[in-house]
N, C-alpha and C positions, 0 to 999 in steps of 0.2 A: 349408407344408412348405419346407425349405431347398432352394435350387436344386441344390446338389451331390447331394442325395438323389434329386431328380427325374432327374438325368443319369446315375445309376448304370447303368441297363440299356441306355443308348445306345451304349456302347462308345467308340470313338475320337472325340475332339472337341478343338477349340481354343477358348480362352476369353480374352476381353478384359474385365477387370473382376473383381468379386468373386463367388465361388460361395456365399458365406455369407449371401446375401440371402434373405429370406422371400418365397415366392411364394404368393399367395392365390387364384389362378385361372389357367387356361390357355385360350387361344383360338387358332383358326386364321382367324377372321374379325375383321379389325381394327376393324370397327364395334362389336363387342361388348366391346372392351377397357375395363377399369376400372383405377383406381389399384392398383398392386401386382401386376398380372397379368404372365404370360409370353406373348409372341406368337410362334407358330411359323409361319414363312413357307413356304408350300407352293406349288410350281408346279402349279397345277390345270389341268384341261382348258379352263376358261373364262378364268381369270385367274391371274396370278402374284403370290402373296402378298408377294414381295420388293419389289414396287412400292408396298406399303402399310406398309412398316416405319416410315416417317416419321410416318404417321397414327397408328400404334399407339403410338409414343413420345409424340406430342402428347396422346393420351388417357390417358397414365399408365403404359404398360408399363414395367416395371423390368428385364425381361430379354427379349432377342430371340434366338430360335433360328433359324438360317438356313443356307443353303448358301454364300452369298457375302456378305461384309460390305458394307453400303451405303457410298457415297462419303464421306458425312459421318456421324460417330457422336456420340452425346451422352455426356458424361462421367459422368452419373448413371445410365447404363444399362449392364448387363452384356450382352455379345454372345457368343453361343456358335455356333461354326461346325461343322457336321456334313456328312458326305458326302451324305446323303439324308434330307431332313426328312420326306418321306412315310413312310419307314421308321421314323424316330424318334418321330413323333407318337403312334402307338399304344402304344409302350413307355412314353412319358412319361405318357400319359393313364391307362394301367393303374396305374402307380405312384402318380399323384396321387390316384386314386380308391380306393386301398387294395387293389389286386390282387383285385378282386371274384370272379374265377373260381377263386381258391383257396378261396372260402367256399361256392360252389354248383357243381353239375354242369351245365355248359353243353354242349348238343348242337346241332350245326349241320347244316342240311339244304341241299344244293345240287343243281343240275340245272336243266334247262330248264323242265319242267312238274312240278307236284305239291308244290312247296316249301311253299306256304301251307297246303295241306290237311294235309300231314304234320305240320308244326310246330304248327298249331292243334289237331289231334287229339291230339297228344302232350301239349300244354298242358292240354286238357280231360281227358285220361286221368289224368294225375297229380294234377290237382285233385280228380278223383273218388276217387282213392286217399287223399285227405285232406291232401295237401301244399300248402304255399304255392308258387306257380309263376310264373315270368316268361315272357313271349312277346314276341319281336321279329319282326314280320311285315309284309308288304306292306299288309295291311288295317288293322291297328291293333297298337300295343304295349300290353302289359298287365303291371302289377306286381300279381300275384294278381288281384283283381277290379277294380282301378283301371285304367281305359282311358286311354292316352296316345296322342293322334293321331300319325300317322307321315307323312313326306314321301317317304322312300326305302325300298327293300327292306331295305338295311343302312345304318344311319345313319353319319355321320362318326365317327372314333375317339373324339373327346371326348364327343359326345352318347351314343355307345354305352357307353363306360365309366361315364359319369355314371348312365345308366339301369341298368346291371348293378350298380353300386355301391349304388344305391337298392334294387334287388331284394335284394341281400345284406343290407343294413341292416334291411330289413323282414322278414327271415327266410325268404326263398325258398330252397328246397332244390334246385330244378331251374330251368333256363331253356332254352327251345327257340327257335332262331333260324334264320331264312332267311339263307343265305349266298349273295349274288349274285356273279356273275363279276366285276362292277365292283369289289366290295368287296375281293376277293382281289387283283386286279390293282393296285388303288390302296392296298393294304396297310392297309385300314381295320380289319382284324381282328388286326393286329400286336400282340403282347404278351398276347393272350388265350389261356387254357389250355382246351382242349376235352376233355370227357369222352367225346365220340363225334362221328362224322360220318356222314351218310347221303347216298348218291348215288341220285337218282331215274332220270334219263335224260338224253340229250344230243341235241338236234336244233338246227336253224338258229335263232339268235336273237342280237340285240345285235351284228350284224356292222357296224352303223354305228359302233360303238366298237372292237370287236376286229379288224375288217377281214377276218379269215379264221376258218373253223371251227376250224382247228388252234390259233390263238391263244386262241379261246374255250375249247377243250378244256384247253389248258395252264393257263389261269386256274383252272378247276374242279379240275384235278389237283393244283395247288399247295396247295390246301386240305388234301387228304389227305396230301400229302408232308410237311406241317407238323404233323400230329397226333402227339402223344407216344405212347410205347409203352404207357402206362397206359390209353389211349383205345381205343374200338372204331371200326372202319370198316365200315359196313354198305352193301353195294352191290347193285344190281340185276343179277343174273347174265344176264338176258334182253336187256339192252342191250349192243350191240356194244362200247361203251366202258366197260362196268361193271367189268371186271377190269383194264382199262388204268388206270382211276382209282386203284386201290389197289396197283399193282405196286411202287411205291417207298415205301409207307407203313410206318411203324414200329408202327402200331396193330394191334390184333388184328382180322383180317379175318373178316367173316361175310357170307353171301349170302342173297338172297331171290329167288324165281322162281315163275312160273306154268307154265313149260315144261320145266324141267330139274331135275336134282338140286341141292338147295340146303339150307342150314341151316334156312331158313324157306320151306316149300313150300306153295303155295296152288292152289286150283282153284275155278272158278265152277261150281256145280252147277245153280242155277236163277237167272233174273233177271227183273225186272219194273220198272215205273216206281216201285214202292213200296220196292224193295230187292233184295238178293241172298241166296241161300243159298250159303255158301262152305265149303270144306274147307280148314282150316289145320292143317298137321302132323297129319293123320289125325283131326281133330275137326271136326264140323260146327258152323257158327255162322250165324245170321241177322243180316244187317247192313242198315242203312238207307241204303245207297249203291247207285249204279247204274253199271255199265260196267266193262270190264276194266281201264281206267286207274285206277279207284278200288280195284279188287282189289289192284293193285300198291301203291297208297298205304297200304291197310290192312295189307298184309304188312309194309311198312316200319315202320309204327307198332307192329305186333305184335313184330317183331324187335328194334327199339330198346328197347321196354319190357322185353322178356325180358333183353336185354343189360344193362339197368340194374337187374336183380335181381328182377323180379317173376315170380310163378308163372304158368304157362300158363293154368290154369283161371280165375285172377283176371283175367288180361288178356282172355280171350275173353268173360267176363261183361261187362266194361266196354266192349269193342269192340261188343257187340250194342246198347248204349245210346247210342253216339255218333251225332251227327247231322251232315249235310253242312255245310260252311263256307259262309257268306254269299257268294252270287255264283258258287258252284261247282256246276253242274248243279242250279240252283234251279228246281224243277218246279212249275208252276201249272196247274190244270184250269179250262178255260173253261166257262161255262154252256151253250155250244153243243156241248160234248163233245170239243173238241180240247185238246191240251196245249201250253203255252208253256214253254220252258226257257231261262233266262238263265244264260250261262256266260262266264267270263273268257277263254276260248280266244282268244288273240291271236297264236299262231304256227301255221304249217301243221300241225305234228304234233299240237298240242292240239286243233285243229279236227277232224282225222281221228279222234282218240280219241273225241271227244264224238259225232261223227256215227256212228261204229262202234257206240258204246253205244246210240244211239237205234235203229239198225237191228237190233241184237241183240234189243231188246225188241219192236219193231214187227213183225219177221218178215214184212214185205211187206203188212201189213194196213192201212196208211195212207200218205199222202204226207208228205214232209219238205220244209218251206219254211225256208230259211236266210236270216237277215238278218245281213250281215257288212260290216265296213269294215276299214281299216288306219290305224294311227297316223301322224301327220305328223312330220317331222324324225326319223325312225327308219329302220331298214334297208329301203330301197326294193326290194331284191331279192326280199323275201318277198311283196310285194303281188300279182304275177300268180299266184304259187303258191297264195296264200290263195283267190283266185278259182277257180283250177282245181280245188282240193280240194273247195271248196263245191259246184261244179257237178257233179263226179263222183258225189257222194253225196246230191244233193238233187233233188227234182222241180221246185222253183222256187227261184231265188236272187235276193234283193234286195240290191244293193250300195249301201252308204250311207256316211255320214260317221261316223268314230269320234272320236278326239281329233285334229283337224287341226293343232293347235298353230299354227305360223307358216306353214303351207302352205295353199294354196287347196284346199278339199275336193274340187272337181271334178278337180283335177290328180291327186289321190290315187286317185280313182275311175277315172280314165282309165288310170293305171298298172296297176290291177287288171284292167280290161277288156282291156288289151293282151295278157294271157295267154290269152285265149279265142279260139277259131275261130268261124266263121260259124254252125256247127251248135250249138255250145255257147251262143252268144249268144241262141238262141231260148228258152232257159230263164231268161234274166236280165232283170231290171228294174234301172235305176239311179235311185235316189231320194235326193237329197242330204240332205234333212231327215230326221234319224234317227227323229223321232217319227212322221212321215208314213210312213216305211218300215215301222215296226212296225205301224202302223194298217192299212196295205195288206196286210201278211202275215196279220193277223187276219181281214181281209175275205175273203182268198183261201182260208182254212182251212175244212175241213169236219170233221164228226164223225170222230174216230179219227186225224186228222192230228196232226203235231208241228211246231211252229215252234221253231227254234233261233235265239236272239238272242245273237250271239257278240261277244266282244271287250272288253266293259267290266265285266261281272260285278258286283262289289261297288261299283264307282265310282259316286259320286252327282254327277258333274259332267261337262261337256264342256270341254276345254281349247282355247280359240279365241283366237288372237292374244295369248297371254299372260294371258288372263282365264279363270278357271274358273267357268262358268255352271252353275247347278244342273240336273242331268239324271240321272234314275235309270230304267234300263230296266224294273225291276220295278214302279216306280210307274206308268209309262206303261201297262204290261200290265194292272195292277189297275184303272186308270181305264177302259180299254177294256172289260174284263170287266164292270165295274159298269154299263155302258150297253148290254150285250148283251141 
C-alpha cells in the first residue's frame, strides 16, 4: 500500500521525503522491522519508540512515523511527523488491514468483571446460530474454531487489526472483544468501528496504571463516547456508574437489570451448584450457571443478542445450552463430598460476588474455605481489602502466593495480612506455596463444605521473577481428588 493512502485517516502531518513509496508492513516494535516496512515510534509506558528509530532504519524501514524527527535522518527514508503517534497507529493499522470492521459486526465488552464470560458466551451463542465468529479475550483469541494464544486482554493496534482482518477474510460475520481500560487509554482501539458496546460494572482495579478510580472510569466511558450512532450501548442499570457510562454516547442506549425497570429484566428464581432457574423478560429458562453475578452476565448476553437481531425464543433456547467459561466458577466434586471451585476472581468485588454466590447455594449448610492471594507489581491498595472480604465471608482463609512477578511473595502476603485485626487473624493461615495452600484447604474440608480457590482461574502458570512456570489450580485439585 502506498504511504499516502496509509496516512489519509491521520489528519494533520508533516513529511520529509516521498509519499509515493510502497509500504509492505507496519510495526511498533523495531525488532520486527523488515525491508520496506513503516516504523511507528510510540512513547510507551516502558520504553519510547523514538529511541529505536535508528535501529528500525538499519533493519530496512523505508518510512518512519514519529512525533519528533531524530537528530540525524537517512536520505533514503521518508519521515512523517504527527502530533500523537499513539492516536495515529490505530488509524494506520485499520487502513493497512483493509478496514476489517466495515466487513463484520464488532461488539466490545468493558467493565471490571464479567468481560471474558460475556464475550465468550456471545462467541459461543453466535457460532451455535451457524455463523463464523471471532473472539478476542483474556483467555484466548479465536478465528471461528482456530485458537490463537493471547498475551493481553486487548492486543496492540497492529496485532488487533491483523487479527480482525484475518477474521473478515475468513468470513466471520461477528466478532466479540474484551475492551480493557488500558486499551482505551492507550488508543489501541483507535480506527475500529463498533456495532455495539456492553458495560458490566465498575469497581476498584488497575489503579497501579490509572492512579485514581475517576481516571479508570473515564477510560471506560471514553469507549462509549466514541461509539457511532449506528451502534448500541448496553449498560448495567444496577451499577451506580451504568448510566454515567452512556450519558454522552451517540449510540442507541439499552439497559439490563435484576433490580429495576430495564429493557432486559431478569430474576433468579432458584439456584444450586448445578445451575439456576431464571426469569428473563417474563419467560423462565434453566441455565448452567451459578450466582447473581452470572445472572447479570447472562442478561447482558441476552440483551446484546437481541440487539443484534435475534428472536427472544431462539436466544433463550441457546442460553439454556451454554456452559461456563474455563476458570470462571469451575466447580469440582471431591470423593469426600466437598466442592472445590476455581475462579479468576482477583479484585475485591469479584471475590465478594463469588463468595455471595457460594453462600446463596449453601444456605449455611456447610463451611467455606477460601484460598486467595494477590498479584505482584499491581495495585497494592486492593491487597488488604482482598483479605478483609475473604475473612468476612469465609470460615477459614488461607492466604498464599498468586503471580508474585518481581515482588517477594511474603511481602505481598504481609500487605494482605495488614488489613486484618487480631480477631480476624484467628481464621487465617498464611502458606506461601500455592500447591501446599490448596492441599491444606482440601485436608481441612469436610462433607458439604466448599473450597474457593481464587485469583488465577484459567491461568496455567505462575509468573515468578519474569519466568512463567507451569501451574494450574484445577490440575492440583484433580490430583488431590484422585488420591482421596
